[in-house]
DRENNU-521440 format. One record per atom (N, C-alpha, C): z, y negated, x. Coordinates in nm, 2 decimals, padded with zeros to 4 digits. Example, Ala and Ser with C-alpha at 12.3 -4.5 7.8 and 13.67 -1.06 7.14 Angstrom:
2
R      c3      c2      c1
R   00.78   00.57   01.32
R   00.78   00.45   01.23
R   00.78   00.33   01.32
R   00.71   00.22   01.28
R   00.71   00.11   01.37
R   00.79   00.00   01.29
***
This chain:
114
R      c3      c2      c1
R   09.99  -09.17   08.84
R   10.12  -09.23   08.85
R   10.15  -09.44   08.85
R   10.25  -09.41   08.80
R   10.27  -09.57   08.80
R   10.38  -09.64   08.87
R   10.38  -09.65   08.96
R   10.50  -09.74   09.11
R   10.58  -09.86   08.99
R   10.69  -09.87   09.05
R   10.77  -10.03   09.01
R   10.88  -10.08   09.08
R   10.90  -10.10   09.18
R   10.91  -10.10   09.30
R   11.07  -10.25   09.23
R   11.20  -10.18   09.30
R   11.27  -10.29   09.20
R   11.33  -10.36   09.30
R   11.36  -10.42   09.33
R   11.44  -10.49   09.44
R   11.55  -10.55   09.43
R   11.61  -10.57   09.29
R   11.74  -10.64   09.21
R   11.66  -10.70   09.08
R   11.74  -10.78   09.04
R   11.79  -10.80   08.92
R   11.65  -10.88   08.91
R   11.55  -10.87   08.76
R   11.43  -10.97   08.75
R   11.38  -10.96   08.92
R   11.37  -10.88   08.97
R   11.22  -10.91   09.12
R   11.22  -10.78   09.09
R   11.09  -10.75   09.15
R   10.96  -10.59   09.09
R   10.92  -10.70   09.13
R   10.88  -10.54   09.15
R   10.62  -10.55   09.17
R   10.57  -10.44   09.20
R   10.53  -10.48   09.03
R   10.44  -10.23   08.99
R   10.28  -10.32   08.98
R   10.26  -10.15   08.88
R   10.07  -10.23   08.87
R   10.05  -10.32   08.79
R   10.12  -10.33   08.73
R   10.03  -10.53   08.66
R   10.09  -10.64   08.74
R   10.18  -10.72   08.80
R   10.15  -10.75   08.93
R   10.06  -10.75   08.99
R   10.00  -10.61   09.06
R   09.93  -10.58   09.14
R   09.80  -10.63   09.11
R   09.81  -10.53   09.02
R   09.66  -10.60   08.96
R   09.61  -10.72   08.95
R   09.70  -10.82   08.92
R   09.70  -10.99   08.88
R   09.65  -11.05   09.06
R   09.72  -10.98   09.15
R   09.73  -11.02   09.30
R   09.55  -11.01   09.29
R   09.50  -10.86   09.21
R   09.38  -10.88   09.34
R   09.27  -10.94   09.19
R   09.32  -10.97   09.15
R   09.20  -11.05   08.99
R   09.19  -11.22   09.05
R   09.32  -11.24   09.05
R   09.33  -11.38   09.14
R   09.24  -11.37   09.27
R   09.32  -11.32   09.38
R   09.15  -11.24   09.45
R   08.99  -11.25   09.42
R   09.03  -11.19   09.32
R   08.88  -11.16   09.33
R   08.80  -11.27   09.26
R   08.91  -11.32   09.17
R   08.81  -11.51   09.08
R   08.82  -11.61   09.09
R   08.97  -11.62   09.19
R   09.00  -11.76   09.23
R   09.04  -11.84   09.21
R   09.12  -11.80   09.04
R   09.15  -11.81   08.99
R   09.29  -11.68   08.85
R   09.42  -11.79   08.81
R   09.47  -11.80   08.76
R   09.49  -11.66   08.66
R   09.45  -11.81   08.56
R   09.37  -11.85   08.44
R   09.28  -11.68   08.39
R   09.18  -11.67   08.51
R   09.04  -11.61   08.48
R   09.13  -11.49   08.53
R   09.20  -11.42   08.61
R   09.25  -11.29   08.64
R   09.38  -11.24   08.49
R   09.44  -11.34   08.45
R   09.45  -11.30   08.29
R   09.40  -11.25   08.20
R   09.30  -11.37   08.16
R   09.15  -11.31   08.04
R   09.17  -11.20   08.08
R   09.12  -11.15   08.23
R   09.05  -11.01   08.27
R   09.17  -10.92   08.21
R   09.30  -10.88   08.21
R   09.40  -10.87   08.19
R   09.39  -10.85   08.06
R   09.36  -10.94   08.00
R   09.43  -10.94   07.77
R   09.52  -10.99   07.84
R   09.61  -11.09   07.92
R   09.72  -11.13   07.92
R   09.69  -11.28   07.93
R   09.79  -11.35   07.85
R   09.76  -11.47   07.83
R   09.75  -11.60   07.97
R   09.74  -11.73   07.86
R   09.79  -11.84   08.04
R   09.92  -11.83   08.11
R   09.93  -11.88   07.97
R   10.11  -11.83   08.00
R   10.20  -11.76   08.02
R   10.12  -11.66   08.04
R   10.23  -11.52   08.13
R   10.12  -11.51   08.29
R   10.01  -11.52   08.29
R   10.03  -11.51   08.40
R   10.12  -11.51   08.49
R   10.05  -11.71   08.45
R   10.12  -11.87   08.48
R   10.26  -11.78   08.49
R   10.37  -11.76   08.49
R   10.48  -11.72   08.49
R   10.51  -11.59   08.55
R   10.41  -11.50   08.59
R   10.41  -11.37   08.68
R   10.38  -11.43   08.84
R   10.29  -11.51   08.83
R   10.22  -11.58   08.95
R   10.38  -11.64   09.03
R   10.50  -11.68   08.91
R   10.54  -11.75   08.93
R   10.66  -11.70   08.95
R   10.72  -11.63   08.90
R   10.89  -11.50   08.98
R   10.81  -11.47   09.05
R   10.70  -11.39   09.12
R   10.63  -11.33   09.19
R   10.63  -11.40   09.34
R   10.59  -11.55   09.33
R   10.66  -11.65   09.42
R   10.79  -11.66   09.46
R   10.89  -11.65   09.39
R   10.96  -11.70   09.36
R   11.02  -11.60   09.43
R   11.01  -11.44   09.46
R   11.06  -11.32   09.52
R   11.05  -11.32   09.66
R   10.96  -11.39   09.67
R   10.92  -11.37   09.83
R   11.00  -11.46   09.89
R   10.96  -11.49   10.05
R   11.01  -11.55   10.12
R   10.95  -11.66   10.20
R   10.77  -11.62   10.13
R   10.71  -11.70   10.09
R   10.59  -11.75   10.00
R   10.52  -11.78   09.94
R   10.45  -11.72   09.84
R   10.34  -11.69   09.85
R   10.29  -11.62   09.75
R   10.20  -11.47   09.73
R   10.10  -11.65   09.72
R   10.08  -11.64   09.60
R   09.98  -11.72   09.58
R   09.99  -11.89   09.56
R   09.89  -12.00   09.60
R   09.86  -12.07   09.53
R   09.76  -12.16   09.51
R   09.80  -12.24   09.44
R   09.70  -12.28   09.34
R   09.73  -12.43   09.33
R   09.52  -12.47   09.32
R   09.52  -12.68   09.38
R   09.51  -12.68   09.17
R   09.57  -12.71   09.15
R   09.56  -12.83   08.95
R   09.38  -12.86   08.98
R   09.30  -12.84   08.85
R   09.19  -12.82   08.81
R   09.16  -12.99   08.77
R   09.04  -13.04   08.78
R   08.98  -13.18   08.80
R   08.87  -13.20   08.79
R   08.79  -13.32   08.84
R   08.65  -13.30   08.82
R   08.55  -13.14   08.89
R   08.61  -13.12   09.00
R   08.58  -12.96   09.09
R   08.58  -12.83   09.00
R   08.76  -12.89   08.94
R   08.77  -12.76   08.85
R   08.93  -12.72   08.96
R   09.03  -12.67   08.94
R   09.12  -12.62   08.93
R   09.13  -12.49   09.09
R   09.18  -12.38   09.10
R   09.17  -12.27   09.15
R   09.29  -12.16   09.19
R   09.28  -12.05   09.23
R   09.42  -12.00   09.33
R   09.34  -11.89   09.46
R   09.45  -11.89   09.55
R   09.38  -11.74   09.66
R   09.60  -11.71   09.66
R   09.56  -11.57   09.72
R   09.64  -11.54   09.80
R   09.63  -11.59   09.88
R   09.77  -11.61   09.96
R   09.80  -11.62   10.06
R   09.81  -11.52   10.15
R   09.83  -11.53   10.29
R   09.84  -11.43   10.41
R   10.00  -11.32   10.32
R   10.08  -11.38   10.32
R   10.22  -11.29   10.25
R   10.18  -11.19   10.15
R   10.07  -11.28   10.02
R   10.08  -11.21   09.93
R   09.97  -11.09   09.93
R   09.82  -11.12   10.02
R   09.70  -11.01   10.07
R   09.87  -10.93   10.12
R   09.96  -10.92   10.25
R   10.06  -10.86   10.27
R   10.11  -10.78   10.22
R   10.19  -10.84   10.12
R   10.26  -10.76   10.01
R   10.18  -10.69   09.90
R   10.02  -10.74   09.86
R   09.94  -10.63   09.81
R   09.86  -10.53   09.88
R   09.88  -10.56   10.01
R   09.83  -10.42   10.11
R   09.93  -10.30   10.11
R   10.08  -10.39   10.12
R   10.18  -10.25   10.11
R   10.21  -10.21   09.99
R   10.16  -10.28   09.89
R   10.25  -10.22   09.76
R   10.18  -10.09   09.73
R   10.02  -10.10   09.75
R   09.83  -10.04   09.76
R   09.91  -09.89   09.80
R   09.96  -09.92   09.93
R   09.97  -09.86   10.08
R   10.10  -09.72   10.02
R   10.21  -09.78   09.92
R   10.31  -09.67   09.91
R   10.29  -09.64   09.78
R   10.18  -09.69   09.74
R   10.13  -09.59   09.62
R   10.07  -09.53   09.67
R   10.00  -09.54   09.78
R   09.84  -09.40   09.83
R   10.01  -09.29   09.88
R   10.05  -09.36   09.96
R   10.15  -09.24   10.10
R   10.27  -09.16   09.98
R   10.30  -09.26   09.87
R   10.36  -09.14   09.76
R   10.31  -09.02   09.63
R   10.12  -09.09   09.68
R   10.12  -09.01   09.57
R   10.05  -08.90   09.60
R   10.05  -08.87   09.76
R   09.95  -08.82   09.84
R   10.10  -08.71   09.89
R   10.24  -08.76   09.90
R   10.37  -08.72   09.92
R   10.42  -08.61   09.79
R   10.34  -08.71   09.65
R   10.45  -08.54   09.58
R   10.36  -08.52   09.52
R   10.26  -08.48   09.55
R   10.16  -08.40   09.48
R   10.17  -08.29   09.43
R   10.18  -08.22   09.51
R   10.26  -08.04   09.47
R   10.36  -08.11   09.38
R   10.42  -08.18   09.37
R   10.51  -08.13   09.25
R   10.46  -08.15   09.13
R   10.39  -08.32   09.18
R   10.32  -08.33   09.03
R   10.22  -08.21   08.94
R   10.17  -08.21   09.06
R   10.08  -07.99   08.96
R   10.16  -07.98   08.86
R   10.32  -07.91   08.98
R   10.37  -07.87   08.94
R   10.36  -07.90   08.77
R   10.43  -08.05   08.80
R   10.50  -08.02   08.67
R   10.45  -08.09   08.54
R   10.29  -08.07   08.59
R   10.11  -08.08   08.50
R   10.13  -07.98   08.48
R   10.08  -07.85   08.51
R   10.09  -07.70   08.49
R   10.27  -07.69   08.36
R   10.29  -07.72   08.38
R   10.43  -07.77   08.24
R   10.43  -07.77   08.15
R   10.34  -07.88   08.10
R   10.34  -07.98   07.97
R   10.27  -07.82   07.92
R   10.30  -07.89   07.75
R   10.22  -07.81   07.72
R   10.04  -07.92   07.63
R   09.98  -07.80   07.61
R   09.82  -07.82   07.55
R   09.87  -07.94   07.44
R   09.74  -08.02   07.42
R   09.85  -08.19   07.35
R   09.64  -08.16   07.37
R   09.65  -08.16   07.18
R   09.53  -08.17   07.16
R   09.41  -08.22   07.12
R   09.31  -08.25   07.16
R   09.21  -08.42   07.17
R   09.22  -08.52   07.12
R   09.27  -08.60   07.12
R   09.28  -08.75   07.04
R   09.39  -08.78   06.98
R   09.52  -08.70   07.00
R   09.68  -08.70   07.03
R   09.77  -08.76   07.14
***
């Protein structure tokens, strides 16, 4: 299951933004995180800008490149938002497991490769 939490027009958090935050935390770079996801540099920066604008405090802080190179880190708020989103996912999956299993039992068998 994939969950998108919609707070309002253009204000949402879902699996893509959560993954981007995780990869920024792992790589220390918005550009590298985007590349790992097959996302353009511009798109990764746009998503970070959207996330930072959505919440009271920014989720990602970045420094410009230069001789030592730039970088990016999740703020405390970024780690909290990511943690809350992942906890929501886990709890929703657990709560809906029996109904999801029942829905899957009703699916038509699909031939391999289709």
